[in-house]
Phi, psi and omega in degrees: 000042180265359179292147183300321182289340181269354181276143178287158177282104185292337181276352180283143177291343180263010180297139180290148178289154176292142183234138175275137181241129177246122179254126178288146177249119181262140177234137177280130179244123180261136178242110184271122175231112186300321184294325177292323177295317179295323178296313181297311180292324179297317178296317180297316179295321180297313180293322178296314180296320178298317178297317179295318180295321177296318178296317178295322177296319179296317178296319181295315182290324179280334180082353180216166174249154182233158173238171178257032177285157180301322182295326178293315180294319181295322180292329182272348179289137185278330186247023178281139178256132178228160179281358177233137176287137179269128178292147183304326181286350179256003182278354180279346175085008183289158178275153358277162178290127178299147184298319182295332177278334178295331181267355183283159178240140178275143180248124180246000000 
C-alpha cells in the first residue's frame, strides 16, 4: 500500500491515526536425532530390499522376465488377430520380443 492514491489524507481531520505494527519472525529449528534417522532409513531399506527379493524370486520361479508392453499383452491374448501367426513357444509373452513379431501388425 505504498502507492500515492492508497495513502490517507494526513491533513484531514478524519485521517486514521498512525499504528505500530509488530510482525513475528518465525525460525525453523531442526533437531537432529541419529536414531530416528536410522529408523526411517532402515525401514525404507528393508521394504526396498524385500521388494527386490520378491521380484528376483518371481523371475527365478517363472524362469523368464516379463514387461508390461502392449506386445507382451497381445502375445498372451488368446483371441487376438495378427497378420503374422504366433508360434506356440512365443505365446507365453516372455522377453525378448521375437523379431518377426516386432514387425507384425495387430488387426482390430
